[in-house]
Every structure is written in C-alpha cells, then in structure tokens.
C-alpha positions as CSV (number, residue, x, y, z in Angstrom):
1,M,-21.2,-19.7,-22.7
2,G,-19.4,-22.7,-23.9
3,L,-18.2,-23.8,-27.3
4,S,-20.8,-26.9,-27.0
5,S,-23.8,-24.4,-26.9
6,E,-22.4,-22.5,-30.0
7,A,-21.9,-25.7,-31.9
8,A,-25.1,-27.4,-30.9
9,T,-27.1,-24.0,-32.0
10,A,-25.2,-23.9,-35.4
11,A,-26.2,-27.9,-35.8
12,I,-29.8,-27.1,-35.1
13,R,-29.8,-24.1,-37.6
14,A,-28.3,-26.5,-40.0
15,G,-31.2,-29.1,-39.5
16,D,-29.1,-31.6,-37.5
17,P,-30.9,-32.0,-34.2
18,E,-29.3,-35.4,-33.6
19,G,-26.0,-33.8,-34.2
20,A,-26.7,-31.0,-31.7
21,A,-27.6,-33.5,-29.0
22,L,-24.5,-35.7,-29.5
23,V,-22.5,-32.3,-29.2
24,L,-24.0,-31.5,-25.9
25,E,-23.3,-35.0,-24.6
26,I,-19.7,-34.8,-25.5
27,G,-19.0,-31.0,-24.9
28,R,-20.4,-30.4,-21.5
29,G,-20.3,-32.4,-18.3
30,V,-17.0,-33.6,-19.6
31,L,-15.4,-34.4,-16.1
32,F,-18.5,-35.8,-14.9
33,R,-18.9,-38.1,-18.0
34,Q,-15.3,-39.0,-17.8
35,R,-15.6,-40.1,-14.1
36,L,-18.7,-42.1,-14.7
37,D,-17.0,-43.8,-17.7
38,Q,-14.2,-44.8,-15.7
39,R,-16.1,-46.5,-13.2
40,S,-18.7,-48.2,-15.4
41,D,-16.4,-49.4,-18.2
42,R,-13.7,-50.3,-15.9
43,T,-15.7,-53.1,-14.3
44,D,-15.9,-54.8,-17.6
45,L,-12.2,-54.4,-18.2
46,E,-11.3,-56.1,-15.0
47,A,-12.9,-59.2,-16.1
48,V,-10.7,-59.3,-19.2
49,S,-7.5,-57.8,-18.2
50,P,-7.0,-57.4,-14.5
51,D,-3.5,-55.9,-15.0
52,L,-4.7,-53.1,-17.4
53,A,-7.8,-52.5,-15.0
54,R,-5.2,-52.1,-12.0
55,R,-3.2,-49.4,-14.1
56,F,-6.2,-47.8,-15.0
57,D,-7.4,-47.6,-11.4
58,E,-3.9,-46.1,-10.3
59,I,-4.2,-43.3,-12.9
60,C,-7.8,-42.6,-12.2
61,E,-6.9,-42.1,-8.4
62,L,-4.2,-39.4,-9.6
63,L,-6.9,-37.7,-12.0
64,D,-9.3,-37.6,-9.0
65,L,-6.9,-35.4,-7.1
66,P,-8.3,-31.7,-7.2
67,V,-6.1,-29.5,-9.2
68,T,-6.8,-26.0,-10.2
69,D,-4.7,-23.2,-11.7
70,R,-3.5,-22.3,-8.4
71,S,-2.0,-25.6,-7.6
72,P,1.8,-26.0,-7.3
73,P,3.5,-26.3,-10.6
74,G,4.7,-29.9,-10.0
75,V,1.2,-31.1,-9.0
76,I,-0.1,-29.6,-12.3
77,A,2.6,-31.4,-14.2
78,L,1.9,-34.7,-12.5
79,H,-1.8,-34.4,-13.4
80,R,-0.8,-33.7,-17.1
81,Q,1.5,-36.6,-17.3
82,A,-1.5,-38.7,-15.7
83,G,-3.9,-37.5,-18.2
84,E,-1.4,-38.5,-21.1
85,E,-1.0,-42.1,-19.6
86,F,-4.7,-42.1,-19.3
87,D,-5.1,-41.6,-23.0
88,R,-2.6,-44.4,-23.6
89,L,-4.4,-46.8,-21.5
90,M,-7.6,-46.1,-23.3
91,H,-6.0,-46.8,-26.5
92,E,-4.6,-50.1,-25.1
93,A,-7.9,-51.0,-23.9
94,R,-9.7,-50.4,-27.1
95,Q,-7.4,-53.0,-28.9
96,L,-8.9,-55.8,-26.9
97,P,-11.9,-57.8,-28.4
98,G,-15.2,-56.4,-27.6
99,F,-13.7,-53.0,-26.2
100,E,-13.5,-51.0,-29.3
101,D,-15.9,-48.6,-27.9
102,F,-14.2,-48.3,-24.5
103,M,-15.1,-45.0,-23.0
104,R,-16.3,-43.5,-26.1
105,P,-19.1,-40.7,-26.3
106,P,-22.6,-42.2,-26.4
107,A,-24.6,-42.8,-29.8
108,V,-27.9,-41.4,-30.6
109,D,-29.8,-44.6,-29.6
110,L,-28.7,-44.2,-26.0
111,L,-30.3,-40.8,-25.9
112,H,-33.5,-42.3,-26.8
113,E,-33.0,-44.9,-24.1
114,A,-32.2,-42.3,-21.6
115,A,-35.8,-40.9,-22.3
116,I,-37.7,-44.1,-21.9
117,D,-39.5,-42.8,-18.7
118,G,-40.0,-39.4,-20.0
119,P,-38.5,-36.6,-22.3
120,L,-35.2,-34.9,-21.7
121,V,-35.2,-31.2,-22.7
122,Y,-31.9,-29.5,-23.2
123,L,-32.1,-25.7,-22.9
124,I,-29.4,-23.9,-25.0
125,S,-28.4,-20.1,-25.0
126,S,-25.9,-18.9,-27.4
127,T,-25.0,-15.9,-29.5
128,F,-27.2,-17.4,-32.4
129,G,-30.3,-17.4,-30.2
130,C,-31.9,-19.7,-27.6
131,D,-33.4,-23.1,-28.4
132,A,-34.9,-26.2,-26.7
133,L,-33.9,-29.6,-27.8
134,I,-36.5,-32.3,-26.9
135,V,-35.5,-35.9,-26.7
136,T,-38.1,-38.5,-26.5
137,R,-38.0,-42.4,-27.1
138,E,-39.2,-41.7,-30.8
139,Y,-37.8,-38.5,-31.8
140,I,-35.2,-35.5,-31.4
141,R,-36.9,-32.3,-32.0
142,P,-35.6,-28.6,-31.7
143,L,-38.0,-25.9,-30.7
144,E,-36.5,-22.2,-31.3
145,L,-37.5,-19.9,-28.5
146,A,-37.6,-17.1,-30.9
147,D,-38.6,-14.2,-28.4
148,I,-35.6,-14.8,-26.0
149,E,-32.2,-13.4,-26.4
150,L,-28.9,-14.3,-24.7
151,S,-28.8,-11.1,-22.7
152,R,-32.3,-11.7,-21.4
153,V,-31.3,-15.1,-19.9
154,L,-28.4,-13.5,-18.3
155,E,-30.4,-10.7,-16.9
156,L,-32.9,-13.0,-15.5
157,F,-30.4,-15.0,-13.6
158,A,-28.5,-12.1,-12.2
159,V,-31.6,-10.2,-11.1
160,F,-33.2,-13.5,-9.8
161,S,-30.1,-14.3,-7.7
162,V,-29.9,-10.8,-6.4
163,N,-33.6,-10.9,-5.2
164,M,-33.2,-14.5,-3.5
165,T,-30.4,-13.0,-1.5
166,I,-32.5,-9.9,-0.5
167,S,-35.6,-11.9,0.2
168,Q,-33.4,-14.0,2.7
169,D,-31.6,-11.4,4.4
170,T,-33.3,-10.7,7.8
171,R,-31.2,-7.6,8.4
172,L,-33.1,-5.8,5.5
173,D,-36.7,-4.3,6.3
174,A,-39.8,-6.2,5.3
175,T,-40.8,-4.0,2.5
176,M,-37.6,-4.5,0.5
177,R,-37.7,-8.4,1.1
178,S,-41.3,-8.4,0.0
179,D,-40.6,-6.4,-3.1
180,A,-37.9,-9.0,-3.9
181,E,-40.3,-11.9,-3.6
182,R,-42.7,-10.1,-5.8
183,A,-39.9,-9.5,-8.5
184,M,-38.9,-13.3,-8.3
185,T,-42.6,-14.3,-8.7
186,A,-42.8,-12.2,-11.8
187,D,-39.6,-13.6,-13.2
188,L,-41.0,-17.2,-12.7
189,E,-43.9,-16.2,-14.6
190,W,-41.9,-14.7,-17.5
191,L,-39.8,-18.0,-17.4
192,W,-43.2,-20.1,-17.6
193,K,-44.7,-18.1,-20.7
194,H,-41.6,-17.7,-22.8
195,V,-39.5,-20.9,-21.9
196,C,-41.4,-23.7,-20.2
197,K,-45.0,-23.5,-21.5
198,P,-43.9,-23.6,-25.3
199,I,-41.9,-26.8,-24.5
200,L,-44.6,-28.5,-22.4
201,D,-47.2,-27.5,-25.0
202,V,-45.2,-29.3,-27.8
203,L,-44.9,-32.3,-25.5
204,G,-48.8,-32.3,-25.0
205,Y,-48.7,-31.6,-21.3
206,V,-51.4,-28.9,-21.0
207,R,-53.4,-29.7,-18.0
208,T,-53.1,-31.0,-14.4
209,P,-53.4,-34.8,-14.4
210,G,-56.4,-36.1,-12.4
211,P,-56.5,-37.9,-9.2
212,E,-56.1,-41.4,-10.8
213,D,-53.7,-40.4,-13.6
214,E,-49.9,-40.9,-13.7
215,W,-48.1,-37.9,-13.6
216,P,-45.8,-37.3,-16.6
217,R,-42.0,-36.8,-15.9
218,V,-39.6,-34.4,-17.6
219,W,-35.8,-34.1,-17.2
220,W,-34.4,-30.7,-17.6
221,V,-30.8,-30.7,-19.0
222,P,-30.0,-26.9,-19.0
223,V,-27.0,-25.6,-20.8
224,G,-24.7,-22.7,-20.3
225,M,-26.7,-19.9,-18.6
226,F,-29.9,-21.8,-18.4
227,A,-28.2,-24.0,-15.7
228,W,-28.6,-20.9,-13.3
229,L,-32.5,-20.9,-13.7
230,P,-35.3,-22.8,-11.7
231,L,-36.9,-24.3,-14.6
232,H,-39.0,-26.5,-12.4
233,A,-40.5,-23.6,-10.5
234,A,-41.7,-21.6,-13.5
235,G,-45.3,-20.7,-13.6
236,E,-48.3,-18.2,-12.5
237,P,-48.0,-17.1,-8.9
238,T,-50.7,-19.7,-7.6
239,G,-50.4,-22.2,-10.4
240,A,-54.3,-21.5,-11.2
241,A,-55.6,-23.5,-14.0
242,G,-52.4,-25.6,-14.2
243,Q,-50.5,-22.5,-15.4
244,S,-47.1,-23.7,-14.1
245,V,-44.6,-26.6,-14.6
246,D,-45.3,-28.3,-11.3
247,A,-49.0,-28.4,-12.0
248,Q,-48.5,-30.4,-15.2
249,V,-45.2,-32.6,-14.8
250,I,-42.8,-34.0,-12.3
251,S,-39.4,-32.2,-12.9
252,S,-36.0,-33.7,-12.3
253,Y,-32.6,-32.5,-13.5
254,T,-29.6,-34.6,-14.9
255,P,-26.2,-33.0,-16.1
256,T,-26.3,-35.5,-19.1
257,A,-28.3,-38.3,-20.7
258,L,-25.3,-40.5,-20.0
259,A,-25.5,-39.6,-16.3
260,L,-29.2,-40.4,-16.2
261,L,-28.6,-43.8,-17.8
262,H,-25.9,-44.6,-15.4
263,A,-28.0,-44.0,-12.3
264,R,-31.0,-45.7,-13.7
265,N,-29.1,-48.9,-14.6
266,A,-27.1,-49.2,-11.4
267,P,-28.1,-52.1,-9.3
268,P,-30.8,-51.0,-6.7
269,A,-29.9,-51.6,-3.0
270,A,-31.6,-54.5,-1.3
271,R,-32.2,-52.7,1.9
272,V,-32.6,-49.3,3.5
273,Q,-29.9,-48.2,5.9
274,L,-30.1,-44.3,6.4
275,T,-27.2,-42.4,7.8
276,V,-28.4,-38.9,9.3
277,V,-25.8,-36.3,9.6
278,A,-26.9,-33.4,11.7
279,M,-25.1,-30.1,12.8
280,P,-27.5,-27.8,14.7
281,R,-24.6,-25.9,15.7
282,T,-21.4,-25.0,13.5
283,N,-18.7,-22.6,14.5
284,G,-18.9,-19.5,12.4
285,F,-22.5,-20.2,11.2
286,P,-25.9,-19.4,12.4
287,D,-27.6,-22.2,14.5
288,L,-30.0,-24.3,12.7
289,P,-32.9,-24.6,15.3
290,N,-34.8,-27.2,13.4
291,A,-32.1,-29.6,12.6
292,D,-32.5,-31.7,16.0
293,A,-36.1,-32.0,15.3
294,E,-35.6,-33.1,11.7
295,A,-33.0,-35.4,12.7
296,Q,-35.2,-36.9,15.5
297,Y,-38.1,-37.3,13.0
298,L,-35.9,-39.5,10.8
299,K,-34.6,-41.4,13.5
300,E,-38.2,-42.4,14.8
301,M,-39.4,-43.2,11.3
302,F,-36.6,-45.4,10.3
303,G,-35.7,-46.8,13.6
304,S,-32.9,-49.4,13.9
305,A,-32.4,-48.9,10.1
306,C,-31.0,-45.2,11.0
307,T,-27.5,-44.2,12.2
308,L,-27.5,-40.7,13.6
309,L,-24.3,-38.6,13.6
310,H,-24.8,-35.7,15.9
311,P,-22.3,-33.5,18.0
312,D,-24.0,-34.6,21.2
313,A,-23.7,-38.4,20.5
314,R,-21.4,-39.6,17.7
315,P,-20.0,-36.4,16.3
316,P,-20.2,-36.0,12.5
317,T,-16.4,-35.7,11.8
318,R,-15.3,-36.0,8.2
319,S,-13.7,-39.7,8.8
320,A,-17.1,-40.5,10.7
321,V,-19.3,-39.5,7.9
322,V,-17.2,-41.2,5.1
323,E,-17.2,-44.5,7.2
324,A,-20.9,-44.4,7.8
325,L,-21.4,-43.7,3.9
326,G,-19.7,-47.1,3.2
327,T,-22.4,-49.0,4.8
328,S,-25.3,-46.8,4.1
329,T,-27.8,-46.9,1.0
330,W,-29.4,-43.5,2.1
331,V,-28.1,-40.4,3.5
332,H,-29.7,-37.3,4.9
333,F,-27.6,-34.2,5.7
334,V,-29.0,-31.5,7.8
335,C,-26.2,-29.1,8.3
336,H,-24.8,-25.8,6.6
337,G,-23.6,-26.0,3.0
338,Q,-21.4,-23.6,1.3
339,S,-21.0,-23.2,-2.5
340,G,-17.2,-22.7,-4.0
341,A,-17.4,-19.3,-5.4
342,A,-13.9,-19.6,-7.1
343,D,-13.7,-23.4,-7.3
344,P,-16.8,-25.4,-7.5
345,A,-15.1,-28.6,-6.4
346,E,-14.4,-26.7,-3.2
347,S,-18.2,-26.5,-2.3
348,A,-18.5,-28.3,1.1
349,L,-20.7,-29.5,3.8
350,M,-19.7,-28.0,7.1
351,L,-19.1,-30.9,9.5
352,F,-17.9,-31.2,13.0
353,D,-14.3,-31.1,12.3
354,G,-14.3,-29.1,9.1
355,P,-15.6,-29.1,5.5
356,L,-16.4,-32.2,3.5
357,T,-15.8,-30.9,0.1
358,A,-17.5,-31.9,-3.2
359,A,-14.1,-33.0,-4.5
360,A,-13.6,-35.3,-1.6
361,L,-17.2,-36.7,-1.8
362,A,-16.9,-37.5,-5.6
363,R,-13.8,-39.7,-4.9
364,L,-15.8,-42.1,-2.8
365,R,-16.9,-45.5,-4.3
366,L,-20.5,-46.0,-2.8
367,A,-23.4,-47.9,-3.9
368,G,-26.2,-45.5,-2.6
369,E,-29.9,-45.1,-3.5
370,L,-30.7,-41.7,-2.1
371,A,-28.9,-38.6,-0.8
372,F,-30.8,-35.7,0.6
373,F,-29.1,-32.4,1.2
374,S,-31.0,-30.4,3.7
375,A,-28.4,-27.7,3.4
376,C,-27.9,-24.5,1.3
377,S,-26.7,-24.4,-2.2
378,T,-25.7,-28.0,-2.7
379,A,-26.9,-27.9,-6.3
380,E,-25.8,-24.5,-7.4
381,S,-23.9,-24.2,-10.6
382,K,-21.3,-21.5,-10.6
383,G,-20.2,-19.2,-13.4
384,Y,-18.1,-20.4,-16.2
385,M,-18.0,-24.0,-14.9
386,A,-21.8,-24.2,-14.9
387,D,-21.7,-26.9,-17.8
388,E,-19.6,-29.2,-15.7
389,A,-22.4,-29.7,-13.0
390,L,-19.5,-29.5,-10.3
391,H,-21.6,-29.2,-7.0
392,L,-22.3,-31.3,-4.0
393,A,-25.3,-32.9,-5.5
394,A,-23.5,-34.0,-8.7
395,A,-20.6,-35.3,-6.3
396,A,-23.0,-37.6,-4.5
397,Q,-24.1,-39.2,-7.8
398,L,-20.5,-39.5,-9.0
399,A,-19.9,-41.1,-5.5
400,G,-22.5,-43.8,-6.3
401,F,-25.9,-42.4,-5.1
402,R,-28.6,-42.8,-7.8
403,R,-31.1,-40.1,-6.8
404,V,-30.1,-36.7,-5.2
405,V,-32.2,-33.9,-3.6
406,G,-30.2,-30.6,-3.5
407,T,-30.7,-26.9,-3.4
408,L,-29.9,-24.2,-5.9
409,W,-29.9,-21.3,-3.2
410,P,-29.9,-21.0,0.4
411,I,-32.8,-22.4,2.3
412,Y,-34.9,-21.5,5.4
413,D,-34.4,-23.8,8.3
414,D,-38.0,-24.0,9.3
415,E,-39.7,-24.4,5.8
416,A,-36.9,-27.0,4.9
417,S,-37.9,-29.2,7.8
418,R,-41.5,-29.0,6.9
419,I,-40.7,-30.2,3.2
420,V,-38.3,-33.0,4.6
421,E,-41.2,-34.4,6.8
422,S,-43.6,-34.2,3.7
423,F,-41.1,-35.8,1.5
424,Y,-40.3,-38.7,3.5
425,R,-44.1,-39.4,4.4
426,A,-44.8,-39.4,0.6
427,L,-41.6,-41.5,-0.1
428,Q,-42.9,-44.6,1.9
429,S,-39.3,-46.0,2.0
430,D,-39.3,-46.5,-1.8
431,P,-36.5,-44.5,-3.6
432,S,-38.2,-44.7,-6.9
433,R,-40.9,-42.3,-5.6
434,S,-38.2,-39.7,-4.7
435,A,-39.1,-37.3,-7.7
436,S,-42.8,-37.5,-7.1
437,A,-42.4,-37.3,-3.2
438,L,-40.3,-34.0,-3.6
439,H,-42.8,-32.8,-6.1
440,S,-45.6,-33.2,-3.8
441,A,-43.7,-31.7,-0.7
442,V,-42.6,-28.7,-2.7
443,R,-46.0,-28.2,-4.2
444,A,-47.7,-28.1,-0.7
445,S,-44.8,-25.6,0.3
446,A,-45.7,-23.4,-2.7
447,R,-49.4,-23.5,-1.5
448,R,-48.3,-22.2,2.1
449,N,-46.1,-19.5,0.6
450,P,-47.8,-18.3,-2.6
451,I,-45.9,-15.0,-2.8
452,R,-42.5,-16.2,-1.2
453,P,-40.9,-18.3,-3.7
454,S,-37.6,-18.0,-1.9
455,R,-39.1,-20.6,0.8
456,W,-39.6,-23.4,-1.9
457,V,-37.9,-22.7,-5.1
458,P,-34.5,-23.9,-4.2
459,F,-35.3,-27.5,-4.1
460,V,-34.4,-29.9,-6.9
461,H,-34.5,-33.5,-7.7
462,I,-31.6,-35.0,-9.6
463,G,-31.5,-38.5,-11.3
464,P,-34.1,-41.2,-12.2
C-alpha cells in the first residue's frame, strides 16, 4: 500500500475526513493528475503568456516520454532535468496575476463539486485498518470497515484473480472451472456484505429503483489494494431482493475527483463520428470469431458516421489508428489487449503492425466523447502502481475521451459481443447515457450467467 493510504487513515482516525480526502487527491494518481493539470491550466496560460506556454509545452513533451528504471542513464538524466525545469516554469507561471494556483492541488470545495451527480466513495486499506470515505455535495463522511483487515483484502484479490484465470482456461476440466466460478461468486457475496452494502446503507440506497425512478449513481475511487477488486459486481449470486450493488446503483469509477471534474467539464462533441478498430486475427494470439460481427453491427448502426479499420479493408496500423482518432469523437476497439506486467505504461492494444501502448495513447491530444475497449484487461491496475491508474482506459481519458468502458480481466469473445450490442442499443447515440447503458447490458449478462461471473464482472465504466 502507498503512503497516501497510511496518511489518509491516520487523518480519519484523528477526526479530519476532509484532510484525508485531500491527502488521497494529492498523494495518488500523481502522474494522472499532473498530466491533466498540464493540459487544462496550459490553455489559460497561453492567453496570457504565449512564450511561457510554449516552453511549458516543450517540457511536457519531454516528460510525456516513457521512462522506467531500465531506461538508459542519459534518458533518465534528461527526464530528471526536464522535471526540474518544469518546477521552475510552474514557479514562474504562479508569479503572473490570476495564476497563483497554477497546477496546485484541489481544494475541498472541488471535491464537493465532483460529487454533484452522485457520491464519490474512496475505499482505503492500510496497516491501521480499512475505511470508506464518502464525499457528497454536502459532507465528507468516514465509515470504518471494522471487520476487515488489510490481509483479507490482499487475500481476496489474490484468490479472485487466480479463480478468474482458472475459470477462463479452456484447457482445464469443466469441474475445476465451475469450482472457480463458485468461489468467485462467494467472494462477490463477501465483498457485498462487508464492504459495499454498509456503504450503500449509509447513503440510503437500500432498494432497487422502480420503473419510473431515476437510478442513483456512485463513483468508486478505490485506493491501494481495493483498486484490484470489482466493487461494482459485489452482491448475492442472483441479486435477489436487491442484494447487490448493481440492483441499487449505477457504478462508475474514477482515479481521482479531479479526473472526474476534468472529464465532466470538457466541452461535448458536436457530432458522433465513430471509428471501429477490428482485429479478428492477430499473429501470436487466438482468433476472435465474433469480432467481424461486432464491427459489422456497429457499421450498420452508425452508417456514414462510422469509419471501419479492418485487416481486410483499411488495415488498423498504429499510424492509421492515430490518424483516425484525430477526427473521431467515439472509438470502439475489438481486438486483443495485453496488460503490462512489469510496466503498466506498456499495456497495449494489439494492432495490425504491432502494439499501441498506453504510454503512446496517453500522449495524444484528442477531443473525444466515448472510448469502448472490447478487449482484455484494458482497465487492469498492476501491483505497486495501482494508485497511479496507469492502464489503457486511463490513457484514453488522458488523451481526451470523457467516458471510457474498459475491462479488469480477460473477457469472453462471444459474451463481449452480446454486451456490446446491448450497450449501443441502450446508448441511443447519447454518450451521457454510457454508464446506464453499460449497467443495463452487464446486468442482462449477469442474468444470463448467474453462476458464471467471469463472463460479466470484468466490464467497468470510467468517467461522468
């Protein structure tokens, strides 16, 4: 777990929930927040000091280059120098009238503003214990999860991930795979009873909304080890009598409150222009037999507003995809995805001529509404970098897409296509409906697969 988790828990225990929330905003998602700040504050700076904005852009381009502890020493040194120059430029910008708060961390009032459409729920695991921090328009309230220990959260993630892998491995016998599905179902029930239900009870979400009721929304902000758990899928096996998260609320995720605000406040696109990137066959990977039908479904639905990149027509090379994204407001990927085990920035979509990495995607400057990743593990957080939200779905948000649908684990090709069709039918070309559209599509999948959570649990919505 990170220092921010420890510091936030200490602040909660000291009776300072507002301080705890600010610690979490400042101390986690650092790289994500820094890049958002660079892009939003920079626009204002250009109007006042174009030369300073230009120098700022040059340094940010250097900082955007991927650097790891395995990079050449010269590259690491250059990146360190760029960081020092970045600090100097920030100091210079803050001397300008009206720019005293240039790229500073958010204040408490921004946290309340982020919760205007529904509460944000931070989930924190630390050596001091496990807590929820509930942020609404009116208050910030801590909730101690007294019967949960850090070791149990770690165990739950480890066992759930192993069972997800077993359940999807067609080389194993049916009994072993079914046992894994049953174990995951039991874990989701535990997560409901001990984590999610107490939170929804505090918020007053205790029943399934009626046919004419507006569904409440909740944004989950998982911290540390909680970033590895499917909070949106917690519940009883069948969701009977509303005993599940998805029977009471529509779930979304956000890495930080600031990221949610940035996406919500970005200007909406004036039109729908969809690019579909389809790779039914990829060297070194199993074929995706439903990819062609999924792509054709979207082509027929969107007609002239859809550009299809396909190996049999216009191949989806990395350069072709980047070019298409520059003129698109929506994008749908149906291809193989790969999560970077050692370096999350190297998570990638497998295209016609090789991988498009999260790092490369995040460097783009786009004005998009919706990105849907019908690909494996595109929103999977990895190990010690879980708090940084460095994955393909987050990269799409950094690139400029306001709303993203991603996946926490590998997905089934056939079930993914059913979820995709249900999603776009419910969407009705209105991206503001993306969270509710995914919610209804995944709930339908859960009803089709009540004892096979591996088929529907991976799908998540990120953004407003």
